All heavy atoms as atom14 arrays in JSON, in Angstrom:
{
  "sequence": "MIDLGPHAVFIIWAYLGVAIAVGGLIAWTLLDARNTGKKLSELEARDPRRSAS",
  "atom14_mask": [
    [1, 1, 1, 1, 1, 1, 1, 1, 0, 0, 0, 0, 0, 0],
    [1, 1, 1, 1, 1, 1, 1, 1, 0, 0, 0, 0, 0, 0],
    [1, 1, 1, 1, 1, 1, 1, 1, 0, 0, 0, 0, 0, 0],
    [1, 1, 1, 1, 1, 1, 1, 1, 0, 0, 0, 0, 0, 0],
    [1, 1, 1, 1, 0, 0, 0, 0, 0, 0, 0, 0, 0, 0],
    [1, 1, 1, 1, 1, 1, 1, 0, 0, 0, 0, 0, 0, 0],
    [1, 1, 1, 1, 1, 1, 1, 1, 1, 1, 0, 0, 0, 0],
    [1, 1, 1, 1, 1, 0, 0, 0, 0, 0, 0, 0, 0, 0],
    [1, 1, 1, 1, 1, 1, 1, 0, 0, 0, 0, 0, 0, 0],
    [1, 1, 1, 1, 1, 1, 1, 1, 1, 1, 1, 0, 0, 0],
    [1, 1, 1, 1, 1, 1, 1, 1, 0, 0, 0, 0, 0, 0],
    [1, 1, 1, 1, 1, 1, 1, 1, 0, 0, 0, 0, 0, 0],
    [1, 1, 1, 1, 1, 1, 1, 1, 1, 1, 1, 1, 1, 1],
    [1, 1, 1, 1, 1, 0, 0, 0, 0, 0, 0, 0, 0, 0],
    [1, 1, 1, 1, 1, 1, 1, 1, 1, 1, 1, 1, 0, 0],
    [1, 1, 1, 1, 1, 1, 1, 1, 0, 0, 0, 0, 0, 0],
    [1, 1, 1, 1, 0, 0, 0, 0, 0, 0, 0, 0, 0, 0],
    [1, 1, 1, 1, 1, 1, 1, 0, 0, 0, 0, 0, 0, 0],
    [1, 1, 1, 1, 1, 0, 0, 0, 0, 0, 0, 0, 0, 0],
    [1, 1, 1, 1, 1, 1, 1, 1, 0, 0, 0, 0, 0, 0],
    [1, 1, 1, 1, 1, 0, 0, 0, 0, 0, 0, 0, 0, 0],
    [1, 1, 1, 1, 1, 1, 1, 0, 0, 0, 0, 0, 0, 0],
    [1, 1, 1, 1, 0, 0, 0, 0, 0, 0, 0, 0, 0, 0],
    [1, 1, 1, 1, 0, 0, 0, 0, 0, 0, 0, 0, 0, 0],
    [1, 1, 1, 1, 1, 1, 1, 1, 0, 0, 0, 0, 0, 0],
    [1, 1, 1, 1, 1, 1, 1, 1, 0, 0, 0, 0, 0, 0],
    [1, 1, 1, 1, 1, 0, 0, 0, 0, 0, 0, 0, 0, 0],
    [1, 1, 1, 1, 1, 1, 1, 1, 1, 1, 1, 1, 1, 1],
    [1, 1, 1, 1, 1, 1, 1, 0, 0, 0, 0, 0, 0, 0],
    [1, 1, 1, 1, 1, 1, 1, 1, 0, 0, 0, 0, 0, 0],
    [1, 1, 1, 1, 1, 1, 1, 1, 0, 0, 0, 0, 0, 0],
    [1, 1, 1, 1, 1, 1, 1, 1, 0, 0, 0, 0, 0, 0],
    [1, 1, 1, 1, 1, 0, 0, 0, 0, 0, 0, 0, 0, 0],
    [1, 1, 1, 1, 1, 1, 1, 1, 1, 1, 1, 0, 0, 0],
    [1, 1, 1, 1, 1, 1, 1, 1, 0, 0, 0, 0, 0, 0],
    [1, 1, 1, 1, 1, 1, 1, 0, 0, 0, 0, 0, 0, 0],
    [1, 1, 1, 1, 0, 0, 0, 0, 0, 0, 0, 0, 0, 0],
    [1, 1, 1, 1, 1, 1, 1, 1, 1, 0, 0, 0, 0, 0],
    [1, 1, 1, 1, 1, 1, 1, 1, 1, 0, 0, 0, 0, 0],
    [1, 1, 1, 1, 1, 1, 1, 1, 0, 0, 0, 0, 0, 0],
    [1, 1, 1, 1, 1, 1, 0, 0, 0, 0, 0, 0, 0, 0],
    [1, 1, 1, 1, 1, 1, 1, 1, 1, 0, 0, 0, 0, 0],
    [1, 1, 1, 1, 1, 1, 1, 1, 0, 0, 0, 0, 0, 0],
    [1, 1, 1, 1, 1, 1, 1, 1, 1, 0, 0, 0, 0, 0],
    [1, 1, 1, 1, 1, 0, 0, 0, 0, 0, 0, 0, 0, 0],
    [1, 1, 1, 1, 1, 1, 1, 1, 1, 1, 1, 0, 0, 0],
    [1, 1, 1, 1, 1, 1, 1, 1, 0, 0, 0, 0, 0, 0],
    [1, 1, 1, 1, 1, 1, 1, 0, 0, 0, 0, 0, 0, 0],
    [1, 1, 1, 1, 1, 1, 1, 1, 1, 1, 1, 0, 0, 0],
    [1, 1, 1, 1, 1, 1, 1, 1, 1, 1, 1, 0, 0, 0],
    [1, 1, 1, 1, 1, 1, 0, 0, 0, 0, 0, 0, 0, 0],
    [1, 1, 1, 1, 1, 0, 0, 0, 0, 0, 0, 0, 0, 0],
    [1, 1, 1, 1, 1, 1, 0, 0, 0, 0, 0, 0, 0, 0]
  ],
  "atom14_positions": [
    [[17.31, 40.89, -8.49], [16.71, 39.61, -8.3], [15.16, 39.78, -8.34], [14.61, 40.75, -7.9], [17.12, 39.0, -6.96], [16.49, 37.7, -6.64], [17.7, 36.42, -6.53], [16.68, 35.07, -6.26], [0.0, 0.0, 0.0], [0.0, 0.0, 0.0], [0.0, 0.0, 0.0], [0.0, 0.0, 0.0], [0.0, 0.0, 0.0], [0.0, 0.0, 0.0]],
    [[14.49, 38.83, -8.93], [13.06, 38.87, -9.08], [12.45, 38.45, -7.75], [12.84, 37.5, -7.1], [12.6, 37.88, -10.17], [13.18, 38.33, -11.51], [11.09, 37.87, -10.25], [12.93, 37.35, -12.65], [0.0, 0.0, 0.0], [0.0, 0.0, 0.0], [0.0, 0.0, 0.0], [0.0, 0.0, 0.0], [0.0, 0.0, 0.0], [0.0, 0.0, 0.0]],
    [[11.41, 39.21, -7.34], [10.71, 38.87, -6.11], [9.63, 37.88, -6.41], [8.68, 38.13, -7.18], [10.06, 40.15, -5.52], [9.36, 39.87, -4.23], [9.74, 38.9, -3.55], [8.41, 40.63, -3.89], [0.0, 0.0, 0.0], [0.0, 0.0, 0.0], [0.0, 0.0, 0.0], [0.0, 0.0, 0.0], [0.0, 0.0, 0.0], [0.0, 0.0, 0.0]],
    [[9.79, 36.63, -5.89], [8.84, 35.56, -6.15], [7.74, 35.5, -5.13], [6.87, 34.62, -5.2], [9.6, 34.23, -6.24], [10.63, 34.11, -7.35], [11.38, 32.81, -7.24], [10.0, 34.29, -8.71], [0.0, 0.0, 0.0], [0.0, 0.0, 0.0], [0.0, 0.0, 0.0], [0.0, 0.0, 0.0], [0.0, 0.0, 0.0], [0.0, 0.0, 0.0]],
    [[7.77, 36.34, -4.15], [6.74, 36.39, -3.16], [6.88, 35.31, -2.11], [7.92, 34.71, -1.9], [0.0, 0.0, 0.0], [0.0, 0.0, 0.0], [0.0, 0.0, 0.0], [0.0, 0.0, 0.0], [0.0, 0.0, 0.0], [0.0, 0.0, 0.0], [0.0, 0.0, 0.0], [0.0, 0.0, 0.0], [0.0, 0.0, 0.0], [0.0, 0.0, 0.0]],
    [[5.81, 35.08, -1.36], [5.86, 34.16, -0.26], [6.02, 32.66, -0.71], [6.35, 31.81, 0.12], [4.54, 34.3, 0.43], [3.57, 34.83, -0.62], [4.45, 35.64, -1.54], [0.0, 0.0, 0.0], [0.0, 0.0, 0.0], [0.0, 0.0, 0.0], [0.0, 0.0, 0.0], [0.0, 0.0, 0.0], [0.0, 0.0, 0.0], [0.0, 0.0, 0.0]],
    [[5.84, 32.39, -1.96], [5.97, 31.0, -2.42], [7.26, 30.76, -3.16], [7.36, 29.81, -3.96], [4.76, 30.71, -3.36], [3.44, 30.94, -2.74], [2.99, 30.17, -1.64], [2.51, 31.86, -3.0], [1.78, 30.65, -1.34], [1.48, 31.69, -2.1], [0.0, 0.0, 0.0], [0.0, 0.0, 0.0], [0.0, 0.0, 0.0], [0.0, 0.0, 0.0]],
    [[8.23, 31.58, -2.91], [9.53, 31.46, -3.63], [10.17, 30.12, -3.42], [10.67, 29.49, -4.42], [10.47, 32.57, -3.13], [0.0, 0.0, 0.0], [0.0, 0.0, 0.0], [0.0, 0.0, 0.0], [0.0, 0.0, 0.0], [0.0, 0.0, 0.0], [0.0, 0.0, 0.0], [0.0, 0.0, 0.0], [0.0, 0.0, 0.0], [0.0, 0.0, 0.0]],
    [[10.13, 29.56, -2.23], [10.8, 28.26, -1.99], [10.12, 27.17, -2.83], [10.79, 26.35, -3.44], [10.75, 27.95, -0.47], [11.26, 26.53, -0.21], [11.52, 28.96, 0.33], [0.0, 0.0, 0.0], [0.0, 0.0, 0.0], [0.0, 0.0, 0.0], [0.0, 0.0, 0.0], [0.0, 0.0, 0.0], [0.0, 0.0, 0.0], [0.0, 0.0, 0.0]],
    [[8.77, 27.19, -2.84], [8.06, 26.21, -3.63], [8.39, 26.32, -5.11], [8.58, 25.33, -5.81], [6.55, 26.34, -3.43], [5.77, 25.46, -4.33], [5.58, 24.11, -4.04], [5.14, 25.94, -5.47], [4.86, 23.29, -4.9], [4.4, 25.17, -6.33], [4.29, 23.8, -6.04], [0.0, 0.0, 0.0], [0.0, 0.0, 0.0], [0.0, 0.0, 0.0]],
    [[8.41, 27.53, -5.62], [8.67, 27.77, -7.03], [10.05, 27.27, -7.4], [10.26, 26.62, -8.4], [8.49, 29.26, -7.39], [7.04, 29.67, -7.2], [8.99, 29.57, -8.78], [6.8, 31.2, -7.26], [0.0, 0.0, 0.0], [0.0, 0.0, 0.0], [0.0, 0.0, 0.0], [0.0, 0.0, 0.0], [0.0, 0.0, 0.0], [0.0, 0.0, 0.0]],
    [[11.03, 27.62, -6.59], [12.43, 27.21, -6.84], [12.54, 25.69, -6.82], [13.13, 25.07, -7.75], [13.36, 27.87, -5.86], [13.43, 29.37, -6.12], [14.77, 27.23, -5.92], [14.15, 30.18, -5.05], [0.0, 0.0, 0.0], [0.0, 0.0, 0.0], [0.0, 0.0, 0.0], [0.0, 0.0, 0.0], [0.0, 0.0, 0.0], [0.0, 0.0, 0.0]],
    [[11.96, 25.01, -5.82], [12.02, 23.57, -5.76], [11.25, 22.89, -6.89], [11.7, 21.83, -7.38], [11.48, 23.07, -4.4], [12.54, 23.17, -3.34], [12.55, 24.03, -2.29], [13.73, 22.38, -3.22], [13.68, 23.86, -1.52], [14.43, 22.86, -2.05], [14.29, 21.35, -3.99], [15.62, 22.29, -1.66], [15.51, 20.81, -3.57], [16.19, 21.26, -2.41]],
    [[10.16, 23.51, -7.31], [9.42, 22.96, -8.44], [10.24, 23.01, -9.72], [10.32, 22.03, -10.46], [8.1, 23.72, -8.64], [0.0, 0.0, 0.0], [0.0, 0.0, 0.0], [0.0, 0.0, 0.0], [0.0, 0.0, 0.0], [0.0, 0.0, 0.0], [0.0, 0.0, 0.0], [0.0, 0.0, 0.0], [0.0, 0.0, 0.0], [0.0, 0.0, 0.0]],
    [[10.89, 24.13, -10.0], [11.72, 24.21, -11.2], [12.92, 23.3, -11.07], [13.29, 22.66, -12.05], [12.23, 25.67, -11.39], [11.23, 26.51, -12.16], [10.33, 27.32, -11.54], [11.27, 26.49, -13.54], [9.44, 28.1, -12.24], [10.4, 27.25, -14.31], [9.48, 28.05, -13.66], [8.61, 28.8, -14.39], [0.0, 0.0, 0.0], [0.0, 0.0, 0.0]],
    [[13.52, 23.15, -9.9], [14.63, 22.24, -9.73], [14.19, 20.81, -9.93], [14.9, 20.04, -10.58], [15.18, 22.4, -8.3], [16.65, 22.83, -8.27], [16.78, 24.02, -7.43], [17.47, 21.69, -7.74], [0.0, 0.0, 0.0], [0.0, 0.0, 0.0], [0.0, 0.0, 0.0], [0.0, 0.0, 0.0], [0.0, 0.0, 0.0], [0.0, 0.0, 0.0]],
    [[13.06, 20.43, -9.42], [12.56, 19.09, -9.64], [12.31, 18.77, -11.08], [12.67, 17.66, -11.57], [0.0, 0.0, 0.0], [0.0, 0.0, 0.0], [0.0, 0.0, 0.0], [0.0, 0.0, 0.0], [0.0, 0.0, 0.0], [0.0, 0.0, 0.0], [0.0, 0.0, 0.0], [0.0, 0.0, 0.0], [0.0, 0.0, 0.0], [0.0, 0.0, 0.0]],
    [[11.72, 19.71, -11.81], [11.49, 19.48, -13.25], [12.82, 19.4, -13.98], [12.96, 18.56, -14.87], [10.61, 20.63, -13.81], [10.59, 20.59, -15.33], [9.19, 20.56, -13.22], [0.0, 0.0, 0.0], [0.0, 0.0, 0.0], [0.0, 0.0, 0.0], [0.0, 0.0, 0.0], [0.0, 0.0, 0.0], [0.0, 0.0, 0.0], [0.0, 0.0, 0.0]],
    [[13.77, 20.25, -13.64], [15.09, 20.19, -14.3], [15.76, 18.83, -14.05], [16.33, 18.23, -14.98], [15.98, 21.35, -13.81], [0.0, 0.0, 0.0], [0.0, 0.0, 0.0], [0.0, 0.0, 0.0], [0.0, 0.0, 0.0], [0.0, 0.0, 0.0], [0.0, 0.0, 0.0], [0.0, 0.0, 0.0], [0.0, 0.0, 0.0], [0.0, 0.0, 0.0]],
    [[15.68, 18.33, -12.85], [16.29, 17.02, -12.52], [15.58, 15.89, -13.27], [16.22, 14.98, -13.82], [16.26, 16.77, -10.99], [17.26, 17.72, -10.34], [16.56, 15.34, -10.65], [17.14, 17.75, -8.83], [0.0, 0.0, 0.0], [0.0, 0.0, 0.0], [0.0, 0.0, 0.0], [0.0, 0.0, 0.0], [0.0, 0.0, 0.0], [0.0, 0.0, 0.0]],
    [[14.24, 15.97, -13.36], [13.49, 14.94, -14.05], [13.79, 14.95, -15.51], [14.02, 13.89, -16.15], [11.97, 15.19, -13.8], [0.0, 0.0, 0.0], [0.0, 0.0, 0.0], [0.0, 0.0, 0.0], [0.0, 0.0, 0.0], [0.0, 0.0, 0.0], [0.0, 0.0, 0.0], [0.0, 0.0, 0.0], [0.0, 0.0, 0.0], [0.0, 0.0, 0.0]],
    [[13.83, 16.13, -16.13], [14.15, 16.21, -17.55], [15.58, 15.71, -17.81], [15.84, 14.97, -18.78], [13.96, 17.64, -18.1], [14.55, 17.82, -19.46], [12.48, 17.99, -18.07], [0.0, 0.0, 0.0], [0.0, 0.0, 0.0], [0.0, 0.0, 0.0], [0.0, 0.0, 0.0], [0.0, 0.0, 0.0], [0.0, 0.0, 0.0], [0.0, 0.0, 0.0]],
    [[16.52, 16.12, -16.93], [17.89, 15.63, -17.06], [17.99, 14.12, -16.97], [18.7, 13.45, -17.71], [0.0, 0.0, 0.0], [0.0, 0.0, 0.0], [0.0, 0.0, 0.0], [0.0, 0.0, 0.0], [0.0, 0.0, 0.0], [0.0, 0.0, 0.0], [0.0, 0.0, 0.0], [0.0, 0.0, 0.0], [0.0, 0.0, 0.0], [0.0, 0.0, 0.0]],
    [[17.21, 13.53, -16.07], [17.19, 12.11, -15.91], [16.63, 11.39, -17.14], [17.14, 10.38, -17.57], [0.0, 0.0, 0.0], [0.0, 0.0, 0.0], [0.0, 0.0, 0.0], [0.0, 0.0, 0.0], [0.0, 0.0, 0.0], [0.0, 0.0, 0.0], [0.0, 0.0, 0.0], [0.0, 0.0, 0.0], [0.0, 0.0, 0.0], [0.0, 0.0, 0.0]],
    [[15.58, 11.95, -17.71], [15.0, 11.39, -18.94], [15.97, 11.45, -20.1], [16.07, 10.5, -20.89], [13.69, 12.08, -19.27], [12.53, 11.78, -18.36], [11.31, 12.69, -18.7], [12.09, 10.33, -18.52], [0.0, 0.0, 0.0], [0.0, 0.0, 0.0], [0.0, 0.0, 0.0], [0.0, 0.0, 0.0], [0.0, 0.0, 0.0], [0.0, 0.0, 0.0]],
    [[16.71, 12.56, -20.22], [17.71, 12.68, -21.26], [18.77, 11.64, -21.1], [19.2, 10.98, -22.03], [18.23, 14.14, -21.34], [17.15, 15.08, -21.82], [19.48, 14.18, -22.19], [17.5, 16.54, -21.72], [0.0, 0.0, 0.0], [0.0, 0.0, 0.0], [0.0, 0.0, 0.0], [0.0, 0.0, 0.0], [0.0, 0.0, 0.0], [0.0, 0.0, 0.0]],
    [[19.28, 11.52, -19.88], [20.35, 10.55, -19.58], [19.85, 9.12, -19.85], [20.58, 8.34, -20.48], [20.82, 10.67, -18.14], [0.0, 0.0, 0.0], [0.0, 0.0, 0.0], [0.0, 0.0, 0.0], [0.0, 0.0, 0.0], [0.0, 0.0, 0.0], [0.0, 0.0, 0.0], [0.0, 0.0, 0.0], [0.0, 0.0, 0.0], [0.0, 0.0, 0.0]],
    [[18.65, 8.81, -19.45], [18.1, 7.47, -19.66], [17.98, 7.17, -21.19], [18.35, 6.1, -21.62], [16.74, 7.38, -18.99], [16.04, 6.07, -19.13], [16.63, 4.83, -19.35], [14.65, 5.85, -19.02], [15.64, 3.89, -19.38], [14.4, 4.46, -19.2], [13.53, 6.68, -18.83], [13.14, 3.89, -19.17], [12.3, 6.14, -18.79], [12.08, 4.73, -18.96]],
    [[17.55, 8.18, -21.95], [17.42, 7.99, -23.4], [18.75, 7.78, -24.03], [18.89, 6.89, -24.91], [16.69, 9.21, -24.0], [15.43, 9.39, -23.34], [16.53, 9.09, -25.51], [0.0, 0.0, 0.0], [0.0, 0.0, 0.0], [0.0, 0.0, 0.0], [0.0, 0.0, 0.0], [0.0, 0.0, 0.0], [0.0, 0.0, 0.0], [0.0, 0.0, 0.0]],
    [[19.78, 8.55, -23.62], [21.11, 8.36, -24.24], [21.69, 7.01, -23.89], [22.26, 6.32, -24.75], [22.02, 9.5, -23.71], [21.72, 10.88, -24.23], [22.58, 11.92, -23.57], [21.81, 10.95, -25.77], [0.0, 0.0, 0.0], [0.0, 0.0, 0.0], [0.0, 0.0, 0.0], [0.0, 0.0, 0.0], [0.0, 0.0, 0.0], [0.0, 0.0, 0.0]],
    [[21.53, 6.54, -22.67], [22.06, 5.24, -22.27], [21.29, 4.14, -23.0], [21.91, 3.18, -23.46], [21.9, 5.05, -20.75], [22.89, 5.87, -19.9], [22.5, 5.72, -18.41], [24.31, 5.47, -20.15], [0.0, 0.0, 0.0], [0.0, 0.0, 0.0], [0.0, 0.0, 0.0], [0.0, 0.0, 0.0], [0.0, 0.0, 0.0], [0.0, 0.0, 0.0]],
    [[20.01, 4.28, -23.15], [19.21, 3.26, -23.86], [19.63, 3.22, -25.32], [19.72, 2.13, -25.89], [17.71, 3.58, -23.67], [16.86, 2.45, -24.23], [17.16, 1.27, -23.92], [15.88, 2.74, -24.95], [0.0, 0.0, 0.0], [0.0, 0.0, 0.0], [0.0, 0.0, 0.0], [0.0, 0.0, 0.0], [0.0, 0.0, 0.0], [0.0, 0.0, 0.0]],
    [[19.86, 4.38, -25.92], [20.27, 4.39, -27.34], [21.63, 3.7, -27.48], [21.85, 2.99, -28.46], [20.34, 5.87, -27.83], [0.0, 0.0, 0.0], [0.0, 0.0, 0.0], [0.0, 0.0, 0.0], [0.0, 0.0, 0.0], [0.0, 0.0, 0.0], [0.0, 0.0, 0.0], [0.0, 0.0, 0.0], [0.0, 0.0, 0.0], [0.0, 0.0, 0.0]],
    [[22.55, 3.97, -26.58], [23.84, 3.29, -26.63], [23.69, 1.77, -26.48], [24.33, 1.02, -27.27], [24.76, 3.85, -25.5], [26.17, 3.27, -25.62], [27.04, 3.64, -24.42], [26.98, 5.07, -24.12], [27.58, 5.61, -23.05], [28.27, 4.83, -22.23], [27.54, 6.85, -22.84], [0.0, 0.0, 0.0], [0.0, 0.0, 0.0], [0.0, 0.0, 0.0]],
    [[22.91, 1.32, -25.57], [22.69, -0.11, -25.38], [22.02, -0.74, -26.62], [22.37, -1.84, -27.04], [21.86, -0.4, -24.16], [22.67, -0.11, -22.86], [23.88, -0.13, -22.87], [21.92, 0.19, -21.79], [0.0, 0.0, 0.0], [0.0, 0.0, 0.0], [0.0, 0.0, 0.0], [0.0, 0.0, 0.0], [0.0, 0.0, 0.0], [0.0, 0.0, 0.0]],
    [[21.06, -0.04, -27.2], [20.39, -0.53, -28.38], [21.34, -0.65, -29.53], [21.33, -1.59, -30.32], [19.2, 0.33, -28.74], [18.31, 0.39, -27.59], [18.48, -0.16, -29.94], [0.0, 0.0, 0.0], [0.0, 0.0, 0.0], [0.0, 0.0, 0.0], [0.0, 0.0, 0.0], [0.0, 0.0, 0.0], [0.0, 0.0, 0.0], [0.0, 0.0, 0.0]],
    [[22.22, 0.35, -29.67], [23.23, 0.32, -30.7], [24.19, -0.86, -30.58], [24.55, -1.53, -31.59], [0.0, 0.0, 0.0], [0.0, 0.0, 0.0], [0.0, 0.0, 0.0], [0.0, 0.0, 0.0], [0.0, 0.0, 0.0], [0.0, 0.0, 0.0], [0.0, 0.0, 0.0], [0.0, 0.0, 0.0], [0.0, 0.0, 0.0], [0.0, 0.0, 0.0]],
    [[24.58, -1.14, -29.35], [25.48, -2.3, -29.08], [24.79, -3.57, -29.47], [25.35, -4.45, -30.1], [25.89, -2.33, -27.62], [26.91, -1.31, -27.25], [27.27, -1.39, -25.78], [28.19, -0.26, -25.39], [28.5, -0.33, -23.9], [0.0, 0.0, 0.0], [0.0, 0.0, 0.0], [0.0, 0.0, 0.0], [0.0, 0.0, 0.0], [0.0, 0.0, 0.0]],
    [[23.52, -3.77, -29.06], [22.75, -4.97, -29.36], [22.62, -5.09, -30.89], [22.7, -6.22, -31.41], [21.41, -4.94, -28.71], [21.5, -5.12, -27.2], [20.09, -5.1, -26.59], [20.19, -5.2, -25.07], [18.86, -5.08, -24.46], [0.0, 0.0, 0.0], [0.0, 0.0, 0.0], [0.0, 0.0, 0.0], [0.0, 0.0, 0.0], [0.0, 0.0, 0.0]],
    [[22.34, -4.02, -31.58], [22.16, -4.06, -33.02], [23.49, -4.44, -33.7], [23.49, -5.26, -34.62], [21.7, -2.71, -33.51], [21.43, -2.59, -35.02], [20.35, -3.57, -35.43], [20.96, -1.16, -35.39], [0.0, 0.0, 0.0], [0.0, 0.0, 0.0], [0.0, 0.0, 0.0], [0.0, 0.0, 0.0], [0.0, 0.0, 0.0], [0.0, 0.0, 0.0]],
    [[24.59, -3.93, -33.2], [25.9, -4.31, -33.79], [26.16, -5.77, -33.59], [26.7, -6.48, -34.48], [27.02, -3.51, -33.14], [26.87, -2.11, -33.45], [0.0, 0.0, 0.0], [0.0, 0.0, 0.0], [0.0, 0.0, 0.0], [0.0, 0.0, 0.0], [0.0, 0.0, 0.0], [0.0, 0.0, 0.0], [0.0, 0.0, 0.0], [0.0, 0.0, 0.0]],
    [[25.85, -6.32, -32.39], [26.01, -7.73, -32.13], [25.17, -8.57, -33.09], [25.61, -9.58, -33.6], [25.66, -8.04, -30.65], [26.66, -7.46, -29.67], [26.22, -7.64, -28.26], [25.16, -8.29, -28.03], [26.91, -7.13, -27.38], [0.0, 0.0, 0.0], [0.0, 0.0, 0.0], [0.0, 0.0, 0.0], [0.0, 0.0, 0.0], [0.0, 0.0, 0.0]],
    [[23.94, -8.16, -33.3], [23.06, -8.95, -34.17], [23.54, -8.9, -35.62], [23.52, -9.89, -36.31], [21.63, -8.4, -34.08], [20.86, -8.71, -32.85], [19.53, -7.93, -32.83], [20.61, -10.18, -32.7], [0.0, 0.0, 0.0], [0.0, 0.0, 0.0], [0.0, 0.0, 0.0], [0.0, 0.0, 0.0], [0.0, 0.0, 0.0], [0.0, 0.0, 0.0]],
    [[24.04, -7.72, -36.04], [24.55, -7.62, -37.41], [25.84, -8.48, -37.57], [26.05, -9.05, -38.65], [24.85, -6.16, -37.76], [23.56, -5.36, -37.99], [23.84, -3.91, -38.3], [24.96, -3.44, -38.03], [22.9, -3.22, -38.73], [0.0, 0.0, 0.0], [0.0, 0.0, 0.0], [0.0, 0.0, 0.0], [0.0, 0.0, 0.0], [0.0, 0.0, 0.0]],
    [[26.67, -8.5, -36.52], [27.92, -9.31, -36.6], [27.56, -10.8, -36.66], [28.34, -11.58, -37.25], [28.8, -8.97, -35.39], [0.0, 0.0, 0.0], [0.0, 0.0, 0.0], [0.0, 0.0, 0.0], [0.0, 0.0, 0.0], [0.0, 0.0, 0.0], [0.0, 0.0, 0.0], [0.0, 0.0, 0.0], [0.0, 0.0, 0.0], [0.0, 0.0, 0.0]],
    [[26.5, -11.21, -36.08], [26.12, -12.59, -36.04], [25.71, -13.16, -37.45], [26.02, -14.27, -37.79], [24.95, -12.76, -35.1], [25.2, -13.82, -34.02], [23.96, -14.1, -33.26], [24.0, -13.34, -32.05], [22.98, -13.25, -31.18], [21.86, -13.84, -31.45], [23.13, -12.58, -30.06], [0.0, 0.0, 0.0], [0.0, 0.0, 0.0], [0.0, 0.0, 0.0]],
    [[25.02, -12.33, -38.19], [24.59, -12.73, -39.53], [24.87, -11.58, -40.54], [23.98, -10.77, -40.8], [23.12, -13.08, -39.49], [22.64, -13.78, -40.74], [23.47, -14.02, -41.65], [21.42, -14.04, -40.85], [0.0, 0.0, 0.0], [0.0, 0.0, 0.0], [0.0, 0.0, 0.0], [0.0, 0.0, 0.0], [0.0, 0.0, 0.0], [0.0, 0.0, 0.0]],
    [[26.06, -11.52, -41.1], [26.44, -10.38, -41.97], [25.63, -10.33, -43.29], [25.56, -9.3, -43.9], [27.91, -10.64, -42.23], [28.14, -12.06, -41.95], [27.15, -12.46, -40.95], [0.0, 0.0, 0.0], [0.0, 0.0, 0.0], [0.0, 0.0, 0.0], [0.0, 0.0, 0.0], [0.0, 0.0, 0.0], [0.0, 0.0, 0.0], [0.0, 0.0, 0.0]],
    [[24.98, -11.42, -43.71], [24.19, -11.42, -44.9], [23.02, -10.47, -44.81], [22.55, -9.93, -45.8], [23.67, -12.81, -45.22], [24.75, -13.82, -45.54], [24.12, -15.18, -45.77], [23.54, -15.64, -44.52], [22.45, -16.39, -44.38], [21.82, -16.79, -45.48], [21.97, -16.74, -43.24], [0.0, 0.0, 0.0], [0.0, 0.0, 0.0], [0.0, 0.0, 0.0]],
    [[22.56, -10.22, -43.61], [21.37, -9.41, -43.45], [21.65, -7.99, -43.16], [20.73, -7.19, -42.91], [20.53, -10.01, -42.3], [20.11, -11.46, -42.57], [19.13, -11.91, -41.58], [17.94, -11.08, -41.77], [16.76, -11.55, -42.14], [16.64, -12.84, -42.36], [15.72, -10.79, -42.22], [0.0, 0.0, 0.0], [0.0, 0.0, 0.0], [0.0, 0.0, 0.0]],
    [[22.92, -7.56, -43.16], [23.23, -6.15, -42.89], [22.78, -5.29, -44.02], [22.72, -5.72, -45.21], [24.72, -5.98, -42.61], [25.44, -6.23, -43.79], [0.0, 0.0, 0.0], [0.0, 0.0, 0.0], [0.0, 0.0, 0.0], [0.0, 0.0, 0.0], [0.0, 0.0, 0.0], [0.0, 0.0, 0.0], [0.0, 0.0, 0.0], [0.0, 0.0, 0.0]],
    [[22.46, -4.06, -43.73], [21.88, -3.11, -44.75], [22.94, -2.45, -45.57], [22.62, -1.57, -46.4], [21.02, -2.08, -44.01], [0.0, 0.0, 0.0], [0.0, 0.0, 0.0], [0.0, 0.0, 0.0], [0.0, 0.0, 0.0], [0.0, 0.0, 0.0], [0.0, 0.0, 0.0], [0.0, 0.0, 0.0], [0.0, 0.0, 0.0], [0.0, 0.0, 0.0]],
    [[24.2, -2.7, -45.36], [25.24, -2.01, -46.11], [25.54, -2.65, -47.37], [25.17, -2.92, -48.34], [26.54, -1.98, -45.37], [26.96, -3.28, -45.01], [0.0, 0.0, 0.0], [0.0, 0.0, 0.0], [0.0, 0.0, 0.0], [0.0, 0.0, 0.0], [0.0, 0.0, 0.0], [0.0, 0.0, 0.0], [0.0, 0.0, 0.0], [0.0, 0.0, 0.0]]
  ]
}
């Protein structure tokens, strides 16, 4: 095990906090992309003349 010195607790909590924050941002982005895709599908279904296909 690596000796982190007297500040080991702070270092571990700092890395954990960053990991949780990054995980939260990734989850938020994925959920937002899913919601945006649903809204886009609804808009395309409303007026099929304007779809890009």
